C-alpha positions, 0 to 999 in steps of 0.5 A, spaced: 527 266 508 522 270 503 515 269 504 511 267 498 507 272 495 499 272 494 494 276 491 489 277 496 482 279 494 477 283 498 470 284 496 467 291 499 460 290 501 454 294 503 452 296 510 447 291 510 451 285 508 457 287 513 452 288 519 449 281 517 456 278 517 458 281 523 453 276 526 457 270 523 461 268 529 467 264 528 471 260 534 478 259 533 481 253 537 488 252 535 493 257 533 494 259 526 498 264 521 495 271 523 493 272 516 487 268 517 484 272 523 486 278 520 483 277 513 476 274 516 476 280 520 477 285 514 471 281 511 467 282 516 466 276 521 467 276 528 472 272 531 474 269 538 480 265 540 480 259 545 487 255 545 486 253 552 479 251 554 478 243 555 473 240 550 468 240 555 468 248 556 468 249 548 462 244 548 459 249 553 459 255 549 459 252 541 452 253 540 454 261 540 458 260 534 456 259 526 463 256 525 469 253 528 476 253 525 481 247 528 487 243 526 487 237 530 486 239 537 480 234 539 475 230 535 469 233 532 464 227 533 456 226 534 456 229 541 460 235 539 456 236 533 449 235 537 451 241 542 453 246 536 446 247 534 448 253 530 454 251 527 454 252 519 461 250 517 468 247 520 474 249 517 480 244 518 487 248 517 490 241 514 489 236 508 484 231 511 478 231 515 479 224 519 478 228 526 471 230 524 465 225 523 464 228 516 457 224 515 454 226 521 456 233 520 453 233 512 447 230 515 446 237 519 448 241 513 454 243 516 459 245 510 466 242 511 472 245 509 479 243 508 486 246 505 490 240 501 491 246 496 495 249 502 501 244 503 501 239 497 507 243 494 511 242 501 509 234 501 511 233 494 518 236 496 518 232 503 517 226 499 522 227 494 527 229 499 526 222 503 526 218 497 533 221 495 536 221 502 534 213 502 537 212 495 543 216 497 544 213 504 545 220 507 542 219 514 547 213 515 553 217 511 552 223 515 552 219 522 558 215 520 562 221 519 560 224 525 562 218 529 569 218 525 568 213 520 569 214 513 566 208 509 565 209 502 563 202 499 558 201 504 555 208 503 554 207 495 547 209 493 542 208 488 540 212 482 532 214 481 533 214 473 530 208 470 526 206 476 518 206 476 515 210 482 508 207 484 503 212 487 497 210 491 492 216 492 492 221 486 489 227 489 493 234 491 499 230 495 500 225 490 500 230 484 504 234 487 509 229 488 509 226 481 510 233 479 517 234 483 519 227 479 519 230 472 526 232 472 528 225 473 528 219 468 523 215 471 516 212 470 510 214 474 504 210 475 498 212 480 492 208 483 486 211 485 479 209 487 477 215 483 477 214 475 480 218 470 485 222 475 492 220 471 495 226 467 501 228 464 505 226 470 503 219 472 499 214 468 493 211 472 493 203 472 490 198 476 493 195 483 495 189 479 500 193 475 502 197 480 504 191 484 508 188 478 512 194 476 513 199 482 520 200 485 518 205 489 511 206 493 509 212 496 502 213 500 498 219 499 491 217 502 487 219 507 486 215 513 479 211 512 476 204 514 478 202 507 485 204 508 486 203 515 492 198 516 492 197 508 500 196 508 500 189 512 504 183 510 499 180 505 499 187 501 507 187 502 508 180 499 503 182 493 509 186 490 513 183 485 520 186 486 523 189 493 521 196 493 522 202 497 516 205 501 514 212 503 509 214 507 507 222 508 499 220 509 497 217 515 501 213 520 495 208 521 495 206 514 501 202 515 502 196 520 509 197 523 510 190 525 509 188 518 513 193 515 519 191 520 518 184 518 519 186 511 525 191 512 528 185 515 527 180 510 529 185 504 522 185 501 522 193 503 529 196 501 528 202 505 522 206 508 521 214 509 516 215 514 513 222 516 508 219 520 507 213 524 502 208 527 503 210 534 501 218 533 496 221 537 490 223 533 492 231 535 499 229 531 502 233 537 505 227 541 508 220 539 506 215 544 500 214 548 504 211 554 512 211 555 513 204 553 515 205 545 513 198 541 519 193 539 517 195 532 519 202 533 525 201 537 527 197 530 526 203 526 530 208 530 536 204 529 535 202 522 540 205 517 535 204 511 529 208 515 528 215 515 523 218 520 520 225 521 515 228 526 509 229 521 512 235 518 512 233 510 506 239 510 509 243 515 513 249 512 514 256 513 510 257 506 505 252 507 503 255 514 501 261 510 498 258 504 494 253 509 491 259 512 490 263 506 486 257 503 481 257 509 480 264 508 478 264 501 473 258 502 470 261 508 469 267 503 466 263 498 461 260 502 458 267 505 460 272 499 458 267 493 465 269 490 469 264 487 474 261 491 481 264 490 486 259 487 493 262 489 497 257 485 493 257 478 492 264 475 490 261 469 491 266 463 496 271 464 497 274 458 497 274 450 502 269 448 502 270 441 498 271 434 499 266 429 496 266 422 496 263 415 500 266 409 501 265 402 509 266 403 511 267 410 518 269 409 517 274 404 511 277 409 516 277 415 521 281 411 516 286 409 514 287 416 521 288 418 522 293 412 516 297 412 514 297 419 520 296 423 519 289 426 525 286 429 524 279 426 527 272 427 525 265 426 519 265 429 516 272 426 517 277 431 518 277 438 515 283 442 517 284 449 514 287 455 514 286 463 508 284 467 506 287 474 512 284 478 517 286 473 518 280 469 520 280 462 515 277 458 514 275 450 509 275 445 510 272 439 507 274 432 508 269 427 505 267 420 505 260 418 504 257 411 497 256 408 498 249 408 500 248 415 497 242 419 498 246 426 492 249 426 488 243 425 482 241 427 480 248 426 479 250 419 480 258 421 486 262 418 489 264 425 490 261 432 491 264 439 496 263 444 495 264 451 500 265 456 498 261 463 501 260 470 501 253 471 499 249 465 498 242 468 493 245 473 489 249 468 489 242 464 486 239 470 481 244 471 479 244 464 478 236 464 474 237 470 469 242 466 469 237 460 473 241 456 477 237 451 484 237 450 487 236 443 493 231 443 498 231 449 502 236 453 509 237 450 515 240 453 520 244 449 526 249 451 521 255 451 516 252 455 510 247 456 504 247 450 497 244 450 491 245 445 484 246 446 478 249 442 473 254 444 465 252 442 466 256 435 472 251 433 478 256 434 484 252 436 487 255 442 494 254 444 496 254 451 503 256 453 507 256 460 513 260 457 520 260 458 521 267 456 529 266 456 529 262 450 527 267 446 533 272 448 
């Protein structure tokens, strides 16, 4: 398996700052990808590892550290924080912070760092995989064939096309799942307590509309007092139609006994569960005792249930990405540089230069004859290679003088920029209050969106499919 490629950004500091950073001591109490400690050391931090000491032993020495890097080994509560008198940050190599008393940590001016950017893609892929496996009865079909049974009719599946997918929690994970659904002819609705988070991949709606329309419900929410045991008998009964349930968030968001009751009645048609109510807070083991609950026993034997051991965000690639995000955010805290965004490189090159012409056809012919441009229906396409050796195109295109394509700009030209991830960039621009003109559009040669700069110049943003021009 080929490892993901990252661009590492190191800042070389003068001796004074390097000496200061060496006084920043970081304690790592869980094992992580080696790049995490390796890059922090290159950046000048002092790093200690302790993967075996008890909580009491860690508490006895935590006053000596300015930062702690954890996964989920134990809770960081008020008692722990009171002993961490010099702590400046807590970095959790994962998406959530529920194992930390966040309010008390903030009251002590401790920076909280998580890394949902690092495993959101993995979660999106895993959620889609569970959904397709449920719809196509892959687990039961596989099990039957291994037992010597060839049952076609009982393993007849369902198609996603035409279904409505409901997502609760439209942050990093919810957006990643919605993005994976773009290749299917489905309607995607999302609900979130934050306003205006919907995008080109999902329409934000009220819970009432979600209850009314959803054929599938996918949970992408943290475990909080508001979401604890949220999916219970009353919640399930609020849905107008029988539905499939997917949970890659936190196990305690679902009351398992009520889920089993709904599976038995047919109100829930099937469930894909990467997380379980019975997990220990460390996520490393399942039960606090050796007597599995009756509801769990049912899940183990149900043909319309798929179980995985809290691994939706646990891939070889996310192992590296999570560590990189933590490094970037610690670097940002102490170096005062922007956090690296390894997924969204924003603008990657000039995509095209477009201008108005009195006679575009004649003008293109003139450039072809006198300047040797290789002309086509777009004007002329220039080919070049990026630093990774990938073929890239830039378009030179005259438009008719009366074109409306440049509106609302009154200028005689329009710029086109190539971008790495258009949807991610549009979300960033939205958060920065940069207005988008119209909706994002998709064609065989890529995705397009439009904005204007402060001087009214219209800018076309293009996530290209260069092969369309070859």
